[in-house]
C-alpha positions in Angstrom: 0.1 0.1 0.1 1.1 3.7 -0.5 2.1 5.3 2.8 -0.7 7.8 3.6 0.1 11.4 4.4 -0.8 12.8 7.7 -4.6 13.1 7.8 -6.0 16.5 7.4 -9.0 17.7 9.4 -11.9 19.5 8.0 -14.8 21.3 9.6 -15.8 20.1 13.1 -12.8 17.8 13.1 -14.1 15.5 10.3 -11.4 14.4 7.8 -11.3 16.1 4.5 -11.6 12.7 2.7 -12.1 9.2 3.7 -8.6 8.2 2.1 -7.1 10.0 5.2 -8.6 7.3 7.5 -6.0 4.6 8.1 -4.7 2.6 11.0 -1.3 1.3 10.1 1.3 2.1 7.4 4.8 1.2 6.8 7.5 4.1 6.3 10.7 3.4 4.6 12.9 6.2 5.5 13.7 6.1 8.3 12.0 2.6 8.9 8.9 3.0 11.0 5.4 1.6 11.6 3.1 4.7 11.2 -0.1 4.7 13.3 -3.0 7.2 13.6 -3.3 7.5 17.3 -6.8 6.5 18.0 -6.7 7.5 21.6 -6.8 11.2 20.5 -9.8 10.9 18.1 -12.1 12.6 17.5 -10.6 15.7 19.0 -7.2 15.5 17.5 -5.7 13.9 14.5 -2.2 12.8 15.5 0.3 10.5 13.6 2.9 8.4 15.5 5.9 6.9 13.8 7.1 3.9 15.8 10.9 3.5 15.2 11.5 0.8 17.5 9.6 -2.3 18.9 9.2 -0.9 22.4 7.3 2.1 21.1 5.1 -0.1 18.9 4.5 -2.6 21.7 3.2 0.3 23.9 1.1 1.8 21.2 -0.6 -1.6 20.9 -1.0 -2.1 24.5 -2.4 1.4 25.1 -4.8 1.0 22.1 -3.3 3.7 20.1 -3.9 1.0 17.3 -6.6 -1.6 17.9 -9.1 -3.8 16.1 -8.2 -7.3 15.2 -7.3 -6.9 11.5 -5.3 -3.6 12.1 -3.6 -5.4 15.1 -2.7 -8.1 12.6 -1.2 -5.6 10.0 0.6 -3.8 13.0 2.1 -7.2 14.1 3.2 -8.0 10.5 5.0 -4.7 10.0 6.3 -4.8 13.7 8.2 -8.0 12.9 9.9 -6.2 10.0 10.7 -3.3 12.3 12.1 -5.7 14.9 14.4 -7.3 12.2 15.7 -3.9 11.4 16.4 -2.8 15.0 18.2 -6.0 16.6 15.4 -8.5 17.2 15.1 -11.8 15.7 11.9 -12.2 13.9 10.6 -14.9 16.3 11.4 -12.6 19.3 9.7 -9.7 17.7 6.6 -11.7 17.1 6.5 -13.1 20.6 6.9 -9.7 22.1 4.2 -8.1 20.1 1.7 -11.0 20.5 2.0 -10.8 24.3 0.6 -7.2 24.2 -3.1 -8.2 23.6 -3.6 -11.8 24.4 -7.2 -12.1 23.2 -6.8 -10.7 19.8 -5.6 -13.8 17.8 -4.9 -11.8 14.7 -2.0 -10.0 16.3 0.0 -13.2 17.1 -1.2 -14.9 14.0 0.1 -12.3 11.7 3.4 -11.6 13.5 4.1 -15.3 13.6 3.3 -15.8 9.9 5.6 -13.0 8.8 8.3 -14.2 11.2 8.1 -17.6 9.6 9.5 -16.2 6.2 13.0 -16.0 7.4 15.4 -13.3 8.5 15.8 -11.0 5.4 14.1 -7.7 6.3 13.3 -7.1 2.4 11.4 -10.5 2.2 9.7 -9.9 5.6 8.6 -6.5 4.2 7.3 -7.9 1.1 5.3 -10.5 3.1 3.8 -7.9 5.4 2.7 -5.8 2.4 1.0 -8.9 0.9 -0.8 -9.4 4.1 -2.0 -5.8 4.3 -3.3 -5.8 0.7 -5.0 -9.1 1.3 -6.7 -7.8 4.3 -8.1 -4.9 2.4 -9.4 -7.4 -0.3 -11.0 -9.4 2.5 -12.8 -6.5 4.1 -14.4 -5.7 0.7 -15.6 -9.4 0.4 -17.0 -9.5 4.0 -18.8 -6.3 3.2 -20.6 -7.7 0.3 -21.3 -11.1 1.9 -22.7 -9.4 5.0 -24.8 -6.8 3.1 -26.4 -9.6 1.0 -27.1 -11.6 4.0 -28.9 -8.8 5.6 -30.8 -8.2 2.5 -32.0 -11.8 2.7 -32.8 -11.9 6.5 -34.3 -8.3 6.9 -36.2 -5.8 5.2 -33.9 -3.0 3.6 -33.3 -0.3 3.7 -32.2 -1.7 7.1 -31.6 -0.2 10.5 -28.5 -1.8 11.7 -26.9 -1.6 15.1 -23.2 -2.1 15.6 -20.8 -2.2 18.8 -17.3 -0.9 19.3 -15.3 0.1 16.1 -14.9 -2.3 13.2 -14.4 0.2 10.3 -11.3 1.6 8.5 -9.6 2.5 11.7 -9.8 -1.0 13.0 -9.3 -2.9 9.9 -7.3 -1.0 7.3 -9.8 -1.7 4.6 -13.4 -0.6 4.6 -13.9 -2.8 7.8 -15.6 -5.9 9.0 -19.0 -5.2 10.8 -18.8 -1.6 9.8 -17.9 -2.6 6.2 -21.2 -4.4 6.1 -23.0 -1.2 6.9 -20.9 0.8 4.5 -21.7 -1.6 1.8 -25.5 -1.3 2.5 -25.0 2.5 2.4 -23.3 2.4 -0.8 -26.0 0.2 -2.2 -28.7 2.7 -1.0 -29.9 -0.3 1.4 -28.9 1.4 4.8 -31.8 3.4 6.6 -29.9 4.0 9.8 -26.8 3.0 11.7 -27.2 2.8 15.5 -23.8 3.3 17.1 -23.2 1.9 20.6 -21.0 4.3 22.6 -19.0 1.3 23.9 -18.0 1.8 27.5 -15.5 2.3 29.0 -13.3 3.6 26.1 -16.1 4.8 23.9 -14.7 3.4 20.7 -18.2 3.6 19.1 -18.8 7.2 20.1 -15.3 8.3 19.2 -14.3 6.2 16.3 -17.3 4.6 14.6 -19.4 7.9 14.6 -16.3 9.6 13.2 -16.0 7.2 10.3 -19.7 7.3 9.7 -19.7 11.2 9.6 -16.9 11.1 7.3 -19.1 8.9 4.9 -22.2 10.8 5.3 -24.0 7.7 6.7 -27.2 8.3 8.5 -26.3 7.5 12.2 -26.8 8.1 15.9 -24.8 7.3 18.9 -26.6 5.7 21.9 -25.7 4.7 25.4 -24.9 0.9 25.6 -27.8 0.4 27.9 -30.2 1.9 25.3 -29.9 -0.9 22.9 -32.4 -3.1 24.6 -35.0 -0.2 24.4 -34.5 0.1 20.6 -34.9 -3.6 20.2 -38.0 -3.7 22.3 -39.5 -0.9 20.2 -38.6 -2.8 16.9 -36.1 0.0 15.8 -33.3 -2.5 14.9 -33.4 -4.9 11.8 -30.1 -6.4 12.3 -27.1 -6.4 14.7 -23.5 -6.7 13.2 -20.4 -6.9 15.3 -16.8 -7.9 14.9 -14.6 -10.4 16.7 -11.2 -10.6 18.2 -11.2 -14.4 18.3 -13.5 -17.1 17.2 -13.2 -20.6 18.8 -13.4 -23.9 16.8 -17.1 -24.4 17.9 -18.2 -20.9 16.9 -18.1 -19.1 20.2 -17.1 -15.6 19.7 -14.9 -13.1 21.8 -15.7 -9.6 21.1 -15.5 -6.3 22.8 -17.3 -6.3 26.3 -21.0 -5.6 25.9 -21.5 -7.9 22.8 -22.9 -10.9 24.7 -25.8 -8.8 26.1 -26.6 -7.7 22.5 -26.8 -11.3 21.4 -29.1 -12.2 24.2 -31.3 -9.2 23.3 -31.3 -10.1 19.7 -32.3 -13.7 20.4 -35.2 -12.4 22.6 -36.4 -10.1 19.9 -35.9 -12.3 16.9 -33.3 -10.0 15.2 -30.5 -11.4 13.2 -27.1 -11.3 15.0 -24.1 -11.4 12.7 -20.5 -11.7 13.4 -18.1 -10.4 10.7 -14.5 -11.2 10.8 -11.8 -12.6 8.5 -10.9 -16.3 8.4 -7.6 -15.5 10.4 -9.8 -14.6 13.4 -11.0 -18.3 13.6 -8.6 -20.2 15.9 -9.0 -23.9 15.4 -6.7 -24.5 18.4 -9.2 -22.9 20.7 -12.0 -25.4 21.2 -14.6 -23.0 22.8 -15.2 -19.7 24.4 -14.1 -21.0 27.8 -10.6 -21.5 26.5 -10.3 -17.9 25.2 -8.1 -15.8 27.4 -9.9 -12.5 28.5 -7.8 -9.4 28.7 -8.3 -7.6 32.0 -7.6 -3.8 31.7 -6.7 -1.1 34.3 -9.6 -0.3 36.6 -9.1 3.4 36.1 -10.4 3.1 32.6 -13.8 2.5 34.2 -13.5 4.8 37.1 -12.4 7.8 35.0 -13.8 9.0 31.6 -10.9 8.8 29.3 -8.5 9.4 32.1 -10.1 12.9 32.7 -13.2 12.9 34.8 -13.6 10.7 37.9 -16.7 8.7 38.1 -16.4 6.8 41.4 -15.5 7.5 45.0 -11.8 7.2 45.6 -12.2 4.0 47.4 -14.1 2.1 44.8 -12.6 -0.7 42.8 -13.6 -1.5 39.3 -13.7 -4.5 37.0 -12.7 -4.1 33.6 -12.8 -7.1 31.3 -12.1 -5.9 27.7 -13.9 -8.8 26.2 -16.8 -11.1 26.7 -17.7 -14.4 25.0 -21.0 -15.0 23.0 -22.0 -18.7 22.7 -22.3 -19.9 19.1 -26.0 -20.8 19.6 -26.7 -17.0 20.0 -25.0 -16.2 16.6 -27.2 -16.2 13.5 -24.2 -16.4 11.2 -20.5 -15.7 11.0 -19.5 -13.8 8.0 -15.8 -14.1 6.6 -14.2 -13.2 3.3 -15.0 -16.8 2.2 -18.8 -16.4 2.6 -21.3 -17.2 5.5 -21.4 -19.8 8.2 -25.0 -20.1 9.2 -25.8 -21.5 12.6 -22.2 -22.0 13.5 -21.0 -25.1 15.4 -17.8 -27.2 15.3 -18.8 -29.0 12.1 -19.9 -25.7 10.3 -16.8 -23.8 11.3 -14.5 -26.8 10.2 -16.3 -27.1 6.8 -15.8 -23.4 6.3 -12.0 -23.7 6.9 -11.7 -26.9 4.9 -11.4 -25.5 1.4 -8.0 -24.1 2.2 -5.5 -23.9 5.2 -3.3 -21.4 3.3 -4.5 -18.6 5.4 -2.9 -20.2 8.5 0.1 -21.8 6.9 
């Protein structure tokens, strides 16, 4: 991919054009992994050039870059950066994978690039191939998911999504957000409901930022308001991403996803999970085996590190993800197509045509 210029801000902080929305890029001179710092959006557009592995690891850990596919691309370029700055590819891959244990794409991509040898030029070529393939996969997922919603629900559809799964999270048009974007491009999106996604507000800060840039009809809502919308029949489909999908179809995604799946089942609304094949982890048998990242209590106790919400003596639990059982998932959408009513056999059959994505 071409290295994007520093994004320019238009009126009200919105980008001048959607091409300026990116998550990760490689910079040749001097070598660096360039990130759009997502912790500063939407108030400030700020680009970071990570010139060593420690800086990139901190950026991954602190969510300056986040979203399963984007983490995969960051991990791929991170192995190249490590190879150019004194790390062996295997050591660099292990260091990066340890930063976000739930997100399988990070370790998968880093290890895949590390397996290509020790020549930084060959590693960079492999990382660029992975980056481009990811963008192609996003377009395919968007089409498969949009067509499935057209089959399962009336269109133009009112779609609810959680967290951020768009260009900022995925490099391409996105996974779940890519489905909504494809519907919008087709003239089949009536409205996009954007969960704010507590405690770090990725929906309010990032998904709404992308939707505004694309002139998509949308509204941000408190996470707790989703049930009310479903109860009043204001949602035709729920579309979410995933950070890891177990072999039996159980899905780990941003905290707050599981309650949405329960609500969708209660109200008979399709619940779609959209993620690349690389997010499916055959080595993880079920959701109980997925490690759940626990983040700092202050992310819950303070709003984006600025405003105290709780008394000084109150502790806080802060699991970053939850697990949705496969029985609550209408379908899993990947770049290969659709897994309906996912279970162990259906997931295995979906992976069977090719193992190249994981080799």
